[in-house]
C-alpha positions in Angstrom: 157.0 95.3 54.3 158.8 97.5 51.8 161.3 98.8 54.4 163.4 96.7 56.7 163.1 96.1 60.4 164.7 98.5 63.0 165.5 97.2 66.5 165.8 99.6 69.4 166.7 98.9 73.0 165.8 101.3 75.8 162.8 102.3 73.6 160.4 103.4 76.3 161.6 107.0 76.8 164.1 109.6 75.8 166.2 109.2 72.7 165.0 105.6 72.3 161.4 106.7 72.1 162.2 109.6 69.8 164.1 107.4 67.5 161.3 104.9 67.4 158.9 107.6 66.3 161.3 108.9 63.7 161.9 105.5 62.1 158.2 104.7 62.2 157.5 108.0 60.4 160.0 106.9 57.8 157.9 103.8 57.2 159.9 101.1 59.0 158.6 98.3 61.1 160.0 98.3 64.6 161.2 96.0 67.3 161.1 97.9 70.6 162.7 96.5 73.7 162.7 98.0 77.2 161.7 97.1 80.7 158.5 99.3 80.6 156.3 97.5 78.1 153.3 99.7 78.7 155.3 102.8 77.8 156.2 101.3 74.4 152.7 100.1 73.7 151.3 103.5 74.5 153.2 105.0 71.6 150.7 103.3 69.3 153.1 103.0 66.4 152.1 100.9 63.4 153.9 97.7 62.5 155.6 97.6 65.9 156.5 94.6 67.9 157.1 95.5 71.6 158.7 93.2 74.1 159.6 93.6 77.8 163.3 93.1 77.9 166.1 93.8 80.3 169.4 94.1 78.4 171.1 92.2 81.2 169.2 89.1 79.9 170.9 87.9 76.7 168.3 85.2 76.1 165.4 87.6 76.4 167.0 89.8 73.7 167.5 86.9 71.4 163.9 85.7 71.8 162.6 89.2 71.1 164.6 89.4 68.0 163.5 86.0 66.8 159.8 86.9 67.4 160.1 90.2 65.5 162.1 88.8 62.6 159.5 86.1 62.1 157.0 88.9 61.4 159.1 91.5 59.6 162.2 89.8 58.3 165.8 90.4 59.4 166.8 93.5 61.5 168.7 95.9 59.2 169.5 98.4 61.9 170.1 98.0 65.7 170.0 101.2 67.8 171.8 99.9 70.8 170.5 102.5 73.2 169.7 101.1 76.6 171.7 102.6 79.4 171.8 104.1 82.8 173.6 107.1 84.4 174.4 106.5 88.0 176.5 109.6 88.6 178.1 110.2 92.0 181.2 110.9 93.9 183.1 107.7 93.3 184.6 107.7 96.8 181.2 107.8 98.4 179.2 105.9 95.8 177.6 102.5 96.7 179.5 99.9 94.7 176.2 98.3 93.8 175.7 101.4 91.5 179.0 100.5 89.9 177.7 97.0 89.3 174.4 98.2 87.8 176.2 100.6 85.5 178.6 97.9 84.3 175.9 95.3 83.9 173.6 97.6 81.8 176.0 100.0 80.0 178.7 97.4 79.2 177.3 93.9 79.4 174.0 95.0 78.2 175.5 96.6 75.1 177.3 93.3 74.3 174.1 91.3 74.9 172.2 93.5 72.5 174.9 93.1 69.8 175.1 89.4 70.1 172.1 88.4 67.9 173.3 90.7 65.1 177.1 90.5 64.6 177.1 87.1 62.8 173.8 87.5 61.0 174.7 91.0 59.6 178.2 89.7 58.6 176.7 86.7 56.8 174.1 88.8 55.0 176.7 91.5 54.2 174.2 94.1 55.2 173.2 96.1 58.3 173.9 99.1 60.5 174.6 99.2 64.2 174.3 102.4 66.1 175.8 102.3 69.5 174.8 104.9 72.1 177.7 106.5 73.8 177.9 110.0 75.3 180.2 113.0 75.3 181.3 111.3 78.6 182.8 108.6 76.4 185.2 111.1 74.9 186.2 113.1 78.0 185.9 112.6 81.7 183.8 114.7 84.1 183.6 115.0 87.9 181.4 112.4 89.5 181.0 110.5 86.3 183.8 108.0 86.9 182.1 104.6 86.3 179.7 106.1 83.8 182.6 107.6 81.8 184.3 104.2 81.9 181.3 102.5 80.5 181.0 104.9 77.7 184.7 104.8 76.9 184.1 101.0 76.6 181.3 101.7 74.0 183.8 103.7 71.9 186.5 101.0 72.1 184.2 98.1 71.1 182.6 100.1 68.4 186.0 100.9 66.8 187.0 97.2 67.0 183.6 96.0 65.7 183.8 98.6 62.9 187.0 97.1 61.7 185.7 93.6 62.0 182.5 94.3 60.0 183.6 96.9 57.5 184.9 94.3 55.0 181.4 92.8 55.1 179.6 96.1 54.3 178.2 96.4 57.8 178.3 99.9 59.3 179.0 100.7 63.0 178.1 104.2 64.1 178.6 105.8 67.5 176.3 108.6 68.7 177.7 110.8 71.5 175.2 113.3 72.9 175.8 115.9 75.5 173.0 117.3 77.6 169.7 116.2 76.2 166.2 116.6 77.6 165.6 113.0 78.8 164.9 111.2 82.1 168.7 110.6 82.7 168.6 112.6 86.0 166.1 110.2 87.4 168.9 107.7 87.9 171.1 110.1 90.0 170.9 109.5 93.7 173.8 111.6 94.9 172.3 115.1 95.8 175.5 117.0 95.3 176.1 115.5 91.9 172.5 116.1 90.9 172.7 119.7 92.0 175.9 120.3 90.0 174.4 118.7 86.9 171.2 120.8 87.1 173.1 124.0 87.8 175.3 123.4 84.7 172.2 122.6 82.7 170.6 125.9 83.7 173.9 127.8 83.0 173.9 126.6 79.4 170.2 127.3 78.8 169.0 123.7 79.1 169.4 120.6 77.1 168.3 119.9 73.5 165.4 117.8 72.4 165.8 114.0 72.0 164.1 114.5 68.6 167.2 116.2 67.2 169.3 113.1 68.1 166.7 110.8 66.6 166.8 112.8 63.3 170.6 112.4 63.2 170.4 108.7 63.7 167.8 108.3 60.9 169.9 110.6 58.6 173.1 108.5 59.2 171.1 105.3 58.5 169.6 106.6 55.3 172.9 107.3 53.7 173.9 104.8 51.1 175.4 101.6 52.6 178.8 102.4 51.3 178.7 105.7 53.2 179.6 105.5 56.9 179.3 108.4 59.4 181.5 106.8 62.0 180.7 109.1 64.9 178.3 111.9 65.7 178.7 114.2 68.7 175.8 116.6 69.5 175.5 119.1 72.3 173.7 122.3 73.1 175.6 125.1 71.4 176.5 126.6 74.8 177.8 123.3 76.2 181.5 124.0 75.6 182.8 121.0 77.4 
């Protein structure tokens, strides 16, 4: 391959799927990881290794990376995208939803990072793009645990950036606002769901996941000595 391997978690839908298509169009081989294998395979992308992976399983991620790298060489960019949005009134929310959010959005992020930190540092090359949210920069009603998980992504990204910068490895945070994805499928609280949908209508809807994908590819394609540390993108009418 003339271009290096790109790894994406949460690649079966939304921003993960859009970013897979964008990197494929740019000529990169792909490692796509998600729980819905058939959705990734249905994309029909060339030079694409798909594996059914739950980011809560560190060993499964490591195995998927090893399998893909045996075909295409080392991963040059990780889009650490997998996440879940269990939004609800924290006083009424089932704590099992807290556990799920923490396990996927916090532990899962670290599990996905694990195969790459040392290898990129040793190779003195690589880019990590961590998926956060505008909810990782400010808090919202009924987003308590979700906001906490995304604030975590910002914190570990800043620390990791400082750790890897001397080794020419870039760490980028992408923080979208309201995007047209399946995020609302994970909301079980009817009042929270209604408030979210009402706000979405008020601002004229979300923006396409393709725009976020284009931003990620743009940041990656900058020279290795150029780091766009964080990108925040929202609909123009989303003022908070």
